C-alpha positions as CSV (number, residue, x, y, z in Angstrom):
1,M,-2.1,1.3,14.4
2,D,0.5,3.1,12.3
3,Y,3.6,0.9,12.1
4,P,7.0,2.0,10.8
5,Q,8.0,0.6,7.4
6,E,10.9,-1.3,9.0
7,F,8.4,-3.5,10.8
8,S,8.0,-6.7,8.8
9,P,4.6,-8.5,8.6
10,R,5.9,-10.9,11.2
11,A,6.8,-8.1,13.6
12,R,3.4,-6.5,13.1
13,G,1.7,-9.8,13.7
14,Q,3.6,-10.3,16.9
15,V,2.4,-7.0,18.3
16,E,-1.1,-7.5,17.1
17,A,-1.2,-10.9,18.7
18,E,-0.2,-9.6,22.1
19,R,-2.7,-6.8,21.7
20,L,-5.5,-9.3,21.2
21,K,-4.4,-11.4,24.1
22,A,-4.0,-8.5,26.4
23,R,-7.4,-7.1,25.4
24,K,-9.0,-10.5,26.1
25,D,-7.4,-10.6,29.6
26,L,-8.6,-7.0,30.2
27,D,-12.2,-7.9,29.3
28,Q,-12.0,-11.1,31.5
29,Y,-10.7,-9.1,34.5
30,R,-13.7,-6.8,34.2
31,N,-16.2,-9.6,33.7
32,K,-14.6,-11.6,36.6
33,T,-14.1,-14.6,34.4
34,Q,-10.4,-14.4,35.1
35,A,-8.7,-13.5,38.3
36,R,-6.5,-10.4,38.3
37,P,-2.8,-11.0,38.9
38,R,-1.3,-9.9,42.2
39,R,0.1,-6.4,41.6
40,K,2.3,-4.0,43.5
41,H,-0.2,-1.1,43.9
42,T,1.2,2.3,43.2
43,S,-0.1,5.8,43.9
44,G,-1.9,7.9,41.3
45,P,-2.8,11.6,41.4
46,Y,-2.7,13.3,44.8
47,G,-1.2,10.2,46.4
48,L,-4.3,8.1,45.9
49,L,-4.0,4.5,44.8
50,W,-5.0,3.6,41.2
51,T,-8.3,1.7,41.1
52,E,-8.3,-1.9,39.9
53,E,-9.9,-0.9,36.6
54,E,-7.1,1.7,36.0
55,E,-4.4,-0.9,36.8
56,D,-6.1,-3.3,34.3
57,L,-5.8,-0.6,31.6
58,H,-2.2,0.1,32.5
59,E,-1.3,-3.6,32.2
60,Y,-3.1,-3.7,28.8
61,I,-1.1,-0.7,27.5
62,L,2.2,-1.9,28.9
63,R,1.9,-5.4,27.6
64,V,1.4,-4.2,24.0
65,T,4.1,-1.5,24.4
66,R,6.5,-4.3,25.6
67,A,5.8,-6.4,22.5
68,Y,6.4,-3.3,20.3
69,G,9.6,-2.5,22.2
70,H,10.8,-6.1,21.7
71,E,10.3,-5.9,17.9
72,G,12.0,-2.5,17.9
73,C,15.0,-4.0,19.6
74,Q,15.2,-6.8,17.1
75,I,15.4,-4.1,14.4
76,G,18.2,-2.5,16.4
77,L,20.1,-5.8,16.5
78,L,20.1,-5.8,12.7
79,G,21.7,-2.4,12.8
80,V,18.7,-0.7,11.1
81,W,17.7,1.5,14.2
82,T,20.0,3.2,16.6
83,V,19.3,2.9,20.4
84,D,18.1,6.5,20.4
85,Q,15.7,5.7,17.6
86,I,14.4,2.6,19.3
87,R,13.6,4.5,22.5
88,S,12.0,7.4,20.6
89,E,9.8,5.1,18.5
90,V,8.7,3.1,21.6
91,V,7.9,6.2,23.7
92,E,5.8,7.6,20.9
93,F,4.0,4.3,20.4
94,R,3.3,4.2,24.1
95,R,1.8,7.6,24.0
96,Q,-0.3,6.9,20.9
97,F,-1.5,3.5,22.2
98,T,-2.4,5.1,25.6
99,I,-4.7,7.6,23.8
100,E,-6.3,4.8,21.8
101,A,-6.7,2.4,24.8
102,H,-8.2,5.1,27.0
103,S,-10.6,6.1,24.3
104,E,-11.8,2.4,23.7
105,K,-11.4,0.8,27.2
106,G,-11.1,3.7,29.6
107,Y,-14.2,3.0,31.7
108,D,-15.0,1.1,34.9
109,K,-17.6,-1.6,35.5
110,R,-20.3,1.0,35.9
111,G,-19.5,2.5,32.5
112,S,-18.0,5.7,34.0
113,R,-14.9,7.1,32.4
114,L,-11.6,6.6,34.1
115,R,-9.3,9.5,35.0
116,D,-7.5,11.2,32.2
117,M,-4.1,9.7,31.1
118,V,-3.0,12.4,28.7
119,S,-2.8,16.2,28.9
120,N,-5.8,18.0,27.4
121,W,-3.4,20.7,26.4
122,D,-0.9,19.0,24.2
123,G,-1.7,15.2,24.2
124,S,1.4,14.2,26.2
125,L,1.3,11.6,29.0
126,L,0.4,13.1,32.4
127,P,3.4,13.0,34.8
128,N,1.8,10.5,37.2
129,I,1.0,8.2,34.3
130,Q,4.5,8.4,32.8
131,R,6.0,7.7,36.3
132,T,3.8,4.7,36.8
133,F,4.6,3.3,33.4
134,E,8.4,3.7,33.8
135,E,8.3,2.0,37.2
136,S,6.5,-1.0,35.8
137,I,8.0,-4.5,35.3
138,E,7.3,-4.3,31.6
139,W,9.2,-1.1,31.1
140,H,12.1,-2.3,33.1
141,Q,12.2,-5.4,30.8
142,F,12.3,-3.2,27.8
143,E,15.1,-1.1,29.3
144,E,17.1,-4.3,29.9
145,E,16.6,-5.5,26.3
146,L,17.5,-2.0,25.0
147,L,20.7,-2.1,27.1
148,A,21.6,-5.4,25.4
149,V,21.1,-3.7,22.0
150,A,23.3,-0.8,23.0
151,E,26.1,-3.1,24.1
152,R,25.8,-5.1,20.9
153,Q,26.0,-2.0,18.8
154,A,28.9,-0.6,20.8
155,T,31.0,-3.8,20.3
156,Q,30.2,-4.6,16.7
157,N,33.1,-4.2,14.4
158,S,32.9,-0.9,12.6
159,Q,32.4,-1.2,8.9
160,P,33.9,1.2,6.4
161,S,31.4,3.8,5.5
162,G,32.9,4.6,2.1
163,P,32.1,2.7,-1.1
164,A,33.8,-0.5,-2.1
165,K,36.8,-0.2,-4.5
166,S,34.9,-1.6,-7.4
167,I,31.7,-3.4,-8.4
168,I,33.8,-6.6,-8.6
169,E,34.3,-6.6,-4.8
170,I,30.5,-6.0,-4.3
171,R,29.7,-8.9,-6.6
172,D,32.1,-11.1,-4.7
173,K,30.4,-10.2,-1.4
174,F,27.0,-11.1,-3.0
175,L,28.5,-14.4,-4.3
176,Q,29.7,-15.3,-0.8
177,G,26.3,-14.6,0.5
178,A,24.8,-16.9,-2.1
179,V,27.1,-19.7,-0.8
180,D,26.4,-19.0,2.9
181,Y,22.6,-18.2,2.6
182,P,21.3,-19.8,-0.6
183,D,17.7,-19.8,0.7
184,L,17.4,-16.1,1.4
185,L,14.5,-14.6,-0.5
186,A,12.8,-11.2,-0.8
187,H,9.0,-10.9,-0.8
188,W,7.3,-7.9,-2.3
189,E,3.8,-6.9,-0.9
190,S,2.4,-4.5,-3.4
191,R,-0.4,-3.2,-1.3
192,E,1.9,-2.2,1.6
193,E,4.7,-1.3,-0.8
194,L,6.9,-3.4,1.5
195,W,9.9,-5.7,1.1
196,T,10.5,-8.5,3.6
197,L,13.5,-10.8,3.8
198,L,12.5,-14.5,4.4
199,R,14.2,-17.9,4.5
200,G,13.5,-21.0,2.5
201,P,10.3,-22.4,1.1
202,E,8.8,-22.4,4.6
203,R,9.1,-18.6,4.4
204,E,10.3,-18.2,7.9
205,P,11.9,-14.9,9.1
206,A,15.5,-14.6,7.8
207,D,18.2,-14.9,10.4
208,S,19.9,-11.7,11.5
209,E,23.3,-12.4,10.1
210,S,22.0,-13.0,6.5
211,V,20.0,-9.8,6.7
212,R,23.0,-7.9,8.0
213,L,25.2,-9.1,5.2
214,F,22.7,-8.4,2.5
215,K,21.9,-4.9,3.7
216,E,25.6,-4.1,4.2
217,T,26.4,-5.2,0.6
218,V,23.5,-3.5,-0.9
219,R,24.4,-0.3,0.8
220,L,27.8,-0.4,-1.0
221,A,26.1,-1.2,-4.3
222,V,23.6,1.5,-4.1
223,G,26.3,4.0,-3.1
224,L,28.1,3.3,-6.3
225,L,24.9,3.8,-8.2
226,R,24.4,7.2,-6.4
227,K,20.8,6.2,-5.7
228,S,20.9,6.3,-1.9
229,L,19.3,9.7,-1.4
230,T,15.7,8.9,-2.2
231,G,14.1,8.6,1.2
232,K,14.0,4.8,1.0
233,P,16.4,2.3,2.6
234,S,19.2,1.2,0.3
235,W,18.0,-2.4,0.2
236,H,14.5,-1.3,-0.8
237,I,16.0,0.7,-3.7
238,W,18.1,-2.3,-4.8
239,L,15.2,-4.8,-4.6
240,D,13.0,-2.3,-6.6
241,L,15.7,-2.3,-9.3
242,L,15.8,-6.1,-9.4
243,R,12.0,-6.3,-9.6
244,E,11.8,-3.7,-12.4
245,E,14.4,-5.5,-14.4
246,K,12.7,-8.9,-13.7
247,R,15.9,-10.2,-12.1
248,G,14.4,-13.4,-10.5
249,F,11.2,-11.6,-9.6
250,R,8.2,-13.9,-10.0
251,R,4.7,-12.7,-9.4
252,I,2.6,-14.9,-7.2
253,P,-0.5,-16.4,-8.9
254,Q,-3.9,-16.4,-7.3
255,F,-6.3,-19.2,-8.3
256,R,-9.8,-18.6,-9.2
257,H,-10.8,-22.1,-8.3
258,W,-9.6,-24.6,-5.7
259,R,-6.9,-26.9,-7.1
260,G,-7.4,-30.0,-5.0
261,G,-4.7,-29.3,-2.5
262,A,-2.0,-28.3,-4.9
263,S,0.1,-25.5,-3.5
264,V,1.1,-22.3,-5.2
265,E,4.7,-23.2,-4.7
266,E,4.3,-26.3,-6.9
267,F,3.1,-24.2,-9.8
268,M,5.7,-21.6,-9.3
269,E,8.5,-24.2,-9.3
270,S,7.2,-25.8,-12.5
271,G,7.1,-22.3,-14.2
272,A,3.7,-23.0,-15.7
273,I,0.8,-20.8,-14.6
274,P,-2.6,-22.6,-14.9
275,S,-5.2,-21.0,-17.2
276,D,-7.6,-20.5,-14.3
277,A,-5.1,-18.3,-12.3
278,I,-4.3,-14.6,-12.3
279,L,-1.0,-13.0,-11.5
280,T,-1.0,-10.6,-8.5
281,E,1.4,-7.7,-8.1
282,N,3.0,-9.5,-5.2
283,G,6.0,-11.6,-5.8
284,D,9.3,-13.1,-4.7
285,I,12.9,-12.9,-5.6
286,T,14.4,-16.2,-4.6
287,N,18.1,-16.7,-4.2
288,V,18.4,-13.0,-3.8
289,F,22.1,-13.0,-3.2
290,S,22.7,-14.9,-6.4
291,E,20.4,-12.6,-8.4
292,S,22.2,-9.6,-7.0
293,A,25.6,-11.0,-8.0
294,D,24.3,-11.6,-11.5
295,F,22.9,-8.0,-11.7
296,C,26.3,-6.7,-10.6
297,A,28.0,-8.7,-13.4
298,D,25.7,-7.1,-16.0
299,M,26.3,-3.6,-14.7
300,G,29.7,-3.4,-16.2
301,N,32.6,-5.1,-17.8
302,L,34.1,-7.0,-14.9
303,V,37.2,-8.2,-16.7
304,P,40.0,-5.6,-16.6
305,D,41.6,-4.6,-19.9
306,T,44.2,-7.2,-20.8
307,A,46.8,-4.5,-21.8
308,D,46.4,-2.9,-18.4
309,S,46.5,-6.3,-16.7
310,S,49.8,-7.2,-18.4
311,K,51.3,-4.0,-17.2
312,G,50.2,-4.7,-13.7
313,V,48.0,-1.6,-13.7
314,E,45.1,-1.9,-11.3
315,P,41.8,-0.3,-12.4
316,E,40.8,2.9,-10.7
317,P,38.3,2.6,-7.8
318,G,34.8,2.2,-9.3
319,A,36.3,1.7,-12.8
320,N,34.0,-0.1,-15.3
321,L,31.1,0.5,-13.0
322,I,28.8,1.9,-15.6
323,P,28.1,-0.7,-18.3
324,T,27.9,-0.1,-22.0
325,H,24.3,-1.2,-22.2
326,M,22.6,-0.4,-18.9
327,P,19.0,-1.4,-18.1
328,E,16.5,1.4,-18.8
329,S,15.7,1.9,-15.1
330,I,19.3,2.7,-14.3
331,E,20.5,4.2,-17.5
332,K,21.5,7.5,-15.8
333,P,22.8,6.5,-12.3
334,Q,23.6,10.1,-11.5
335,D,19.9,11.0,-11.5
336,P,17.9,10.2,-8.4
337,I,14.8,8.0,-8.6
338,P,11.7,10.2,-8.9
339,T,9.7,10.2,-5.7
340,M,6.6,12.1,-6.8
341,E,4.0,10.4,-9.0
342,P,4.3,12.0,-12.5
343,R,1.3,13.5,-14.1
344,A,0.6,13.9,-17.8
345,E,1.7,17.5,-17.9
346,D,5.0,16.6,-16.2
347,T,6.2,13.9,-18.7
348,K,8.4,16.3,-20.6
349,E,9.7,18.1,-17.6
350,E,12.7,17.1,-15.6
351,R,11.7,16.1,-12.1
352,K,13.9,16.1,-9.0
353,A,13.7,13.7,-6.2
354,V,12.3,14.7,-2.9
355,L,14.9,14.0,-0.3
356,S,13.3,15.1,3.0
357,W,10.0,16.3,4.4
358,E,11.5,19.7,4.9
359,E,11.6,20.1,1.1
360,V,7.8,19.7,0.9
361,E,5.5,22.8,0.9
362,I,1.7,22.6,0.7
363,T,-0.5,25.6,0.2
364,F,-4.3,25.5,0.4
365,L,-5.7,27.5,-2.6
366,S,-9.3,26.7,-1.6
367,D,-11.3,24.3,0.5
368,E,-10.7,21.5,-2.0
369,R,-7.4,22.2,-3.8
370,V,-3.8,22.5,-2.8
371,Q,-0.5,23.5,-4.5
372,I,2.3,21.1,-3.7
373,V,5.9,22.2,-4.1
374,A,8.5,19.5,-3.5
375,S,12.1,20.2,-4.5
376,R,11.8,21.7,-8.0
377,N,8.4,20.0,-8.7
378,T,5.2,22.0,-8.5
379,E,1.7,20.7,-9.0
380,T,-1.9,21.4,-7.9
381,R,-4.2,18.7,-6.8
382,N,-7.7,18.4,-5.4
383,Y,-8.5,16.3,-2.4
384,A,-9.4,13.2,-4.6
385,E,-6.2,13.4,-6.7
386,F,-4.1,13.7,-3.5
387,G,-5.7,10.7,-1.9
388,F,-8.1,12.3,0.6
389,E,-11.5,11.3,-0.9
390,D,-14.2,9.5,1.1
391,G,-14.9,6.4,-0.9
392,R,-18.6,6.4,0.1
393,T,-19.6,10.0,-0.4
394,K,-16.9,11.1,-2.9
395,T,-16.3,14.2,-0.7
396,P,-13.2,15.2,1.3
397,N,-12.6,12.8,4.1
398,L,-11.9,13.8,7.7
399,A,-8.2,13.6,7.2
400,W,-8.4,16.3,4.6
401,V,-10.4,18.5,7.1
402,M,-7.6,17.9,9.6
403,L,-4.9,18.8,7.0
404,R,-6.8,22.0,6.3
405,S,-6.9,22.8,10.0
406,L,-3.2,22.2,10.2
407,A,-2.7,24.7,7.4
408,E,-4.8,27.3,9.1
409,L,-2.8,26.8,12.3
410,N,0.6,27.1,10.5
411,G,1.6,23.5,10.9
412,T,1.0,22.8,14.6
413,I,-2.0,21.2,16.3
414,R,-1.7,22.1,20.0
415,Q,-5.1,21.2,21.3
416,A,-7.8,18.6,20.6
417,K,-11.4,19.5,20.3
418,N,-13.1,18.5,23.6
419,G,-9.8,17.0,24.6
420,D,-10.4,14.0,22.3
421,W,-6.8,13.2,21.3
422,A,-7.8,9.7,20.0
423,V,-9.6,11.4,17.1
424,V,-6.6,13.7,16.4
425,E,-4.2,10.7,16.4
426,K,-6.4,8.7,14.0
427,R,-6.5,11.6,11.6
428,M,-2.7,12.0,11.9
429,Q,-2.2,8.4,11.0
430,E,-4.4,8.8,7.9
431,I,-2.4,11.8,6.8
432,R,0.9,10.1,7.3
433,K,-0.2,7.1,5.2
434,V,-1.2,9.3,2.3
435,F,1.9,11.5,2.5
436,R,4.3,8.5,2.6
437,K,2.6,6.9,-0.4
438,H,2.5,10.2,-2.4
439,F,6.0,11.5,-1.7
440,K,7.6,8.0,-1.3
441,L,9.5,9.2,1.8
442,S,10.0,7.3,5.1
443,G,10.0,8.8,8.5
444,D,7.2,10.7,10.3
445,P,6.0,13.9,8.5
446,L,3.8,14.8,11.5
447,P,5.8,13.9,14.7
448,F,4.4,14.6,18.2
449,V,6.6,17.1,20.1
450,E,6.1,17.0,23.8
451,G,5.0,20.4,25.2
452,T,4.0,21.5,21.7
453,G,1.7,19.0,20.1
454,Y,1.7,17.7,16.5
455,Q,4.1,19.7,14.4
456,A,4.5,19.3,10.6
457,R,8.0,18.8,9.3
458,F,6.8,20.1,6.0
459,K,5.7,23.7,5.3
460,I,1.9,24.1,5.2
461,S,-0.2,27.3,5.0
462,C,-3.2,28.9,3.3
463,A,-2.9,31.2,0.3
464,P,-4.6,34.6,0.3
465,S,-7.1,33.2,-2.2
466,F,-8.2,30.6,0.4
467,K,-9.1,33.3,2.9
468,S,-10.9,35.5,0.4
């Protein structure tokens, strides 16, 4: 399943745990090793009641959707997602999971396929399925939790959207956070390219107030650095800077041999890495508030000029923001962080950040090569260089074939071959993963539009050379 980047490993784990439990119950209902719960039977197509097997599948889908919706609401309570975004994400998850569940579990005890749940035309939920889902207990529970988020967001004190007066004020906010939440740490998972905020040596999920304060303060800091327009959340940009500048970032060792029960934390605290250990790319920034405050202090001369102070002259807003000796990674704060991976021929050429999917244009030059234009950056890549190689055969994988079809159809997939939307959705997830990694943008490059199908937010087409 393709999760949004805002979902922490804990949130993903909660959804996957419910998925496993719901699947186990589904199998036990069908094997008659567990009694079905008493349900209020509802009518399906043409006024006929749903069969028990269909109701089992509905329950499976709704339980997992409910777990996903709960985690989405938790993100909303942190102020990361709006209520509209939560609803949109949950509705799309429900549609995708319905396609997957029907493909894997959509059969009765005799092995016959259950009735369709999505339209063969555009992959949207059939009206009777949508009505049944939205009348369910699980969906009403989600609506109640979403209402609580809406009320919370409506009553929260509005925070000023403009930048802080100076880096001094931002540093002071970080210092206050270091006093209130000294055990907040940031964990970097290199494979997922994901930051997670945790609490204490037990590495429990951070409480919502510490996360809110950290993200709010970082937003102000990144705003002064003019690095907020990169497609990444502000706090990811900030933590990336701390990691690159080695501000408290400590890579996690992996031992080649068992160490008789000694924990990794013991060695990390001692600062000595055993000879039989290797350092992974994963790591932690402990005391992340304190490290952020120190980073602010080094970003500029925080002491006002004594002559000005004696005259009672207050520094201009943002004054002394840019230090005399800035770290290499932020030497030019007016330049955005590059978001396309540089190639050898681009090292001498100025590259501009890609700010949105709408700036990306892909043109198929042949079956195996594309031209990519993103902002002012232009490059050509084959399927392997782009990330679409089948590791077993070294040939283009199925996601590349789907991307090529998308180009031939001018960016819209309206129908699935043989009505198999599960295959289409799997390919779309694979394309999204490659695109997010390559362009370093968040959001969905290939959203599903009801009544239309999958519609690319980027431009994609075939060059005349492709057709010749």
